[in-house]
MILO-551835 format. One record per residue (C-alpha): residue number from 1; y, z, x. Coordinates in steps of 0.1 Angstrom, whole numbers, plus 5000, padded with zeros to 4 digits. Each point is the difference from the previous one (the first is absolute). Example, Ala and Ser with C-alpha at 12.3 -4.5 7.8 and 13.67 -1.06 7.14 Angstrom:
REM MILO-551835
{r 1, {4955, 5078, 5123}} {r 2, {5034, 4993, 5014}} 
//
This chain:
REM MILO-551835
{r 1, {4781, 5273, 4525}} {r 2, {5002, 5037, 4994}} {r 3, {5012, 5029, 5022}} {r 4, {5009, 5037, 5002}} {r 5, {5037, 5007, 5000}} {r 6, {5010, 5018, 5032}} {r 7, {5037, 4997, 5003}} {r 8, {5028, 4987, 4979}} {r 9, {5036, 4990, 5003}} {r 10, {5026, 4977, 4983}} {r 11, {4975, 4982, 4978}} {r 12, {4972, 4995, 5027}} {r 13, {4972, 5021, 5013}} {r 14, {4973, 4999, 5027}} {r 15, {4966, 4998, 4987}} {r 16, {4964, 5008, 5015}} {r 17, {4980, 4969, 4986}} {r 18, {4964, 5003, 4992}} {r 19, {4988, 4983, 5032}} {r 20, {5019, 5026, 5021}} {r 21, {5031, 4983, 5009}} {r 22, {5036, 5009, 4994}} {r 23, {5025, 4976, 4983}} {r 24, {5034, 5002, 4984}} {r 25, {5005, 4989, 4964}} {r 26, {5023, 5005, 4971}} {r 27, {4991, 5027, 4975}} {r 28, {5008, 5013, 4968}} {r 29, {5023, 5033, 5000}} {r 30, {4976, 5018, 4980}} {r 31, {4973, 4995, 5025}} {r 32, {4993, 5037, 5019}} {r 33, {4990, 5004, 5034}} {r 34, {4962, 5000, 5003}} {r 35, {4996, 4979, 4970}} {r 36, {4981, 4967, 5002}} {r 37, {5019, 4971, 4985}} {r 38, {5002, 4961, 5006}} {r 39, {5017, 4988, 5033}} {r 40, {5023, 4975, 4991}} {r 41, {5015, 4984, 5035}} {r 42, {5037, 4998, 5000}} {r 43, {5016, 4966, 4993}} {r 44, {5018, 4983, 5031}} {r 45, {5034, 4994, 4998}} {r 46, {5009, 4964, 5011}} {r 47, {5026, 4997, 5026}} {r 48, {5034, 4996, 4988}} {r 49, {5020, 4966, 5008}} {r 50, {5023, 5016, 5019}} {r 51, {4972, 5015, 5022}} {r 52, {4987, 4965, 5003}} {r 53, {5032, 4988, 5010}} {r 54, {5005, 5028, 5026}} {r 55, {4970, 4992, 5017}} {r 56, {5007, 4960, 5003}} {r 57, {5034, 5013, 5017}} {r 58, {4985, 5019, 5023}} {r 59, {4974, 4971, 5009}} {r 60, {5028, 4978, 5004}} {r 61, {5022, 5022, 5020}} {r 62, {4969, 5009, 5022}} {r 63, {4992, 4962, 5008}} {r 64, {5037, 4993, 5005}} {r 65, {4999, 5031, 5025}} {r 66, {4968, 4986, 5015}} {r 67, {5016, 4967, 5008}} {r 68, {5031, 5018, 5015}} {r 69, {4979, 5017, 5025}} {r 70, {4975, 4972, 5010}} {r 71, {5026, 4972, 5000}} {r 72, {4988, 4963, 5001}} {r 73, {4988, 4985, 5033}} {r 74, {5031, 4984, 5017}} {r 75, {4984, 4989, 5032}} {r 76, {4970, 4999, 5023}} {r 77, {4996, 5004, 5037}} {r 78, {4966, 4996, 5013}} {r 79, {4990, 5012, 5036}} {r 80, {4971, 4985, 5020}} {r 81, {4986, 5014, 5033}} {r 82, {4963, 5005, 4990}} {r 83, {5007, 5022, 4971}} {r 84, {5015, 4976, 4973}} {r 85, {5024, 5021, 4980}} {r 86, {5027, 4991, 4974}} {r 87, {5030, 5022, 4990}} {r 88, {5017, 4998, 4965}} {r 89, {5036, 5006, 4999}} {r 90, {5028, 5006, 4975}} {r 91, {5033, 4986, 5001}} {r 92, {5010, 5027, 5026}} {r 93, {4971, 4994, 5023}} {r 94, {4985, 5030, 4987}} {r 95, {4961, 4999, 5002}} {r 96, {4984, 4999, 4963}} {r 97, {4964, 4989, 5013}} {r 98, {4979, 4994, 5027}} {r 99, {4969, 4978, 5002}} {r 100, {4972, 4994, 5028}} {r 101, {4984, 4963, 5001}} {r 102, {4972, 5008, 5025}} {r 103, {4978, 5029, 5010}} {r 104, {5022, 5008, 5025}} {r 105, {5029, 4996, 4976}} {r 106, {4989, 5025, 4974}} {r 107, {4988, 5026, 5026}} {r 108, {5034, 5001, 5013}} {r 109, {5017, 5001, 4965}} {r 110, {4976, 5030, 4991}} {r 111, {5011, 5017, 5033}} {r 112, {5038, 4994, 4994}} {r 113, {4997, 5021, 4964}} {r 114, {5028, 4998, 4978}} {r 115, {5033, 4980, 5013}} {r 116, {5016, 4991, 4965}} {r 117, {5035, 5006, 5003}} {r 118, {5002, 4998, 5035}} {r 119, {5021, 4974, 5018}} {r 120, {4985, 4967, 5010}} {r 121, {5008, 5006, 5037}} {r 122, {4984, 5035, 5002}} {r 123, {4971, 4986, 4981}} {r 124, {4994, 4972, 5027}} {r 125, {5005, 5024, 5030}} {r 126, {4974, 5024, 4984}} {r 127, {4975, 4970, 4996}} {r 128, {5005, 4989, 5036}} {r 129, {4995, 5034, 5015}} {r 130, {4969, 5004, 4981}} {r 131, {4988, 4967, 5010}} {r 132, {5010, 5010, 5037}} {r 133, {4978, 5034, 4994}} {r 134, {4968, 4979, 4985}} {r 135, {5001, 4978, 5029}} {r 136, {5011, 4968, 4981}} {r 137, {5031, 5000, 5026}} {r 138, {4994, 5007, 5037}} {r 139, {5021, 5010, 5028}} {r 140, {5004, 4980, 5028}} {r 141, {4983, 4968, 4982}} {r 142, {5009, 4972, 4981}} {r 143, {5008, 5004, 4961}} {r 144, {5010, 4979, 4973}} {r 145, {5019, 5012, 4968}} {r 146, {5006, 4977, 4970}} {r 147, {5023, 5011, 4974}} {r 148, {5006, 4980, 4967}} {r 149, {5028, 5004, 4976}} {r 150, {5000, 4989, 4962}} {r 151, {5028, 5003, 4975}} {r 152, {5009, 4983, 4969}} {r 153, {5035, 4995, 5010}} {r 154, {5015, 4995, 5034}} {r 155, {5010, 5031, 5019}} {r 156, {5008, 5005, 5040}} {r 157, {4980, 5034, 5001}} {r 158, {4972, 4982, 4989}} {r 159, {5005, 4970, 5023}} {r 160, {4978, 4991, 5030}} {r 161, {5027, 5010, 5027}} {r 162, {5003, 5035, 4982}} {r 163, {4964, 5007, 5000}} {r 164, {4991, 4990, 5032}} {r 165, {5029, 5024, 5012}} {r 166, {4987, 5027, 4980}} {r 167, {4964, 4997, 5013}} {r 168, {5016, 4999, 5035}} {r 169, {5019, 5032, 4995}} {r 170, {4972, 5020, 4987}} {r 171, {4973, 4985, 5024}} {r 172, {4986, 5031, 5017}} {r 173, {4981, 4984, 5030}} {r 174, {5021, 5004, 5032}} {r 175, {4978, 4980, 5025}} {r 176, {4986, 4964, 4997}} {r 177, {5009, 4967, 4985}} {r 178, {5006, 4995, 4963}} {r 179, {5010, 4973, 4977}} {r 180, {5012, 5004, 4965}} {r 181, {4998, 4974, 4978}} {r 182, {5021, 5002, 4970}} {r 183, {5000, 4976, 4969}} {r 184, {5010, 4995, 4966}} {r 185, {4978, 4993, 4970}} {r 186, {5010, 4990, 4965}} {r 187, {4986, 5014, 4966}} {r 188, {4978, 4970, 4995}} {r 189, {4982, 5005, 5034}} {r 190, {4997, 5036, 4996}} {r 191, {4981, 4994, 4967}} {r 192, {4977, 4973, 5017}} {r 193, {4993, 5028, 5028}} {r 194, {4993, 5026, 4974}} {r 195, {4974, 4977, 4986}} {r 196, {4980, 4999, 5034}} {r 197, {5006, 5035, 5007}} {r 198, {5021, 4992, 5030}} {r 199, {5034, 5013, 5012}} {r 200, {5028, 4974, 4995}} {r 201, {5001, 4997, 5037}} {r 202, {4966, 4993, 5005}} {r 203, {4999, 4975, 4970}} {r 204, {5029, 4980, 5016}} {r 205, {4980, 5001, 5036}} {r 206, {4968, 4989, 4978}} {r 207, {5017, 4969, 4986}} {r 208, {5020, 4992, 5033}} {r 209, {4964, 4998, 5019}} {r 210, {4987, 4979, 4971}} {r 211, {5029, 4977, 5003}} {r 212, {4989, 4994, 5038}} {r 213, {4966, 4996, 4992}} {r 214, {4989, 5037, 5009}} {r 215, {4977, 5018, 4973}} {r 216, {4996, 5037, 5002}} {r 217, {4984, 5018, 4971}} {r 218, {5020, 5023, 4983}} {r 219, {4974, 5030, 5003}} {r 220, {5007, 4995, 5037}} {r 221, {5037, 4997, 4998}} {r 222, {5000, 5029, 4980}} {r 223, {4985, 5022, 5026}} {r 224, {5008, 4987, 5033}} {r 225, {5034, 5012, 5020}} {r 226, {5023, 4970, 5005}} {r 227, {4997, 5006, 5036}} {r 228, {4961, 4994, 4999}} {r 229, {5007, 4970, 4980}} {r 230, {5023, 4985, 5025}} {r 231, {4973, 5007, 5029}} {r 232, {4968, 4987, 4981}} {r 233, {5017, 4972, 4988}} {r 234, {5021, 4991, 5028}} {r 235, {5032, 5001, 4979}} {r 236, {5035, 5007, 5005}} {r 237, {5010, 5020, 4968}} {r 238, {5040, 4994, 5002}} {r 239, {4995, 4965, 5007}} {r 240, {4977, 4994, 4971}} {r 241, {5024, 5015, 4975}} {r 242, {5025, 4971, 5009}} {r 243, {5035, 5010, 4989}} {r 244, {4993, 5023, 4971}} {r 245, {5010, 5031, 5018}} {r 246, {5015, 5019, 5029}} {r 247, {4980, 5014, 5032}} {r 248, {5010, 5031, 5021}} {r 249, {4981, 5002, 5031}} {r 250, {5000, 5028, 5026}} {r 251, {4983, 4989, 5032}} {r 252, {4980, 5019, 5025}} {r 253, {5019, 5024, 5020}} {r 254, {4997, 4978, 5031}} {r 255, {5021, 4971, 4985}} {r 256, {5030, 5023, 4992}} {r 257, {5029, 5000, 5023}} {r 258, {5009, 5030, 5018}} {r 259, {5019, 5029, 4981}} {r 260, {4987, 4982, 4963}} {r 261, {4981, 5027, 4980}} {r 262, {4964, 4993, 4992}} {r 263, {5011, 4997, 4961}} {r 264, {5021, 4970, 5006}} {r 265, {4991, 4968, 4975}} {r 266, {5009, 4967, 5004}} {r 267, {5007, 4985, 4967}} {r 268, {4998, 4962, 4989}} {r 269, {4989, 4979, 4972}} {r 270, {4965, 4990, 4997}} {r 271, {4997, 4967, 5017}} {r 272, {4991, 4969, 4982}} {r 273, {4964, 4987, 5013}} {r 274, {4998, 4962, 5005}} {r 275, {4971, 4985, 4979}} 
//
């Protein structure tokens, strides 16, 4: 390829080639500006070994930093009202992820925004407030909240009693009857639940219903609220769960003794149901 030398410096030059384009190439020092000469592209130097090693080190350090900033999931806490949402938390119970299982849950997750790094109880409070604002929880009416914890090792902070109390403490509705059903599901149960695209709590409910001869399709169980499932199938959710968890019940205001605040909860293990 031929070109006219327009500029030269340190053994290289800028050429205007015969096809009207500009390019850089090596030159003979005797070639004068304005002369036509062969354009020889400069040789590409292979990166040195130290540069390759430096790049590799940076990649490894970057991956290590990513793992440090994004710790492995340590526990999962699912909340089911009508929205079905699961929090992923680290060992310090800081939120590292959020997943919606049904249409309402995915919408609620979108409305909640980025909660990563926030404490679990703060995330639960935000979720319940959004559920109230969206009409999934209603003032002056019956409500049911299911909370299910999954942890690879025993930790009382993810225990059924602690989870039930956490939801009760952050529950935003001041009037009406509410029942908080808290459960624990092991990692195998959660793995099976994910295969059916159900939260761990809804999956446990489905299995308990099947054991009693009641079959509800996964797509129905996924979208319906626990309260509607109770009413439509004539169920008592806390009794169905046998002794697998803990229930906190706040009765209607008319059942409270004089002087009791409307947020008083009565706690008891979930009663076993006779076969």
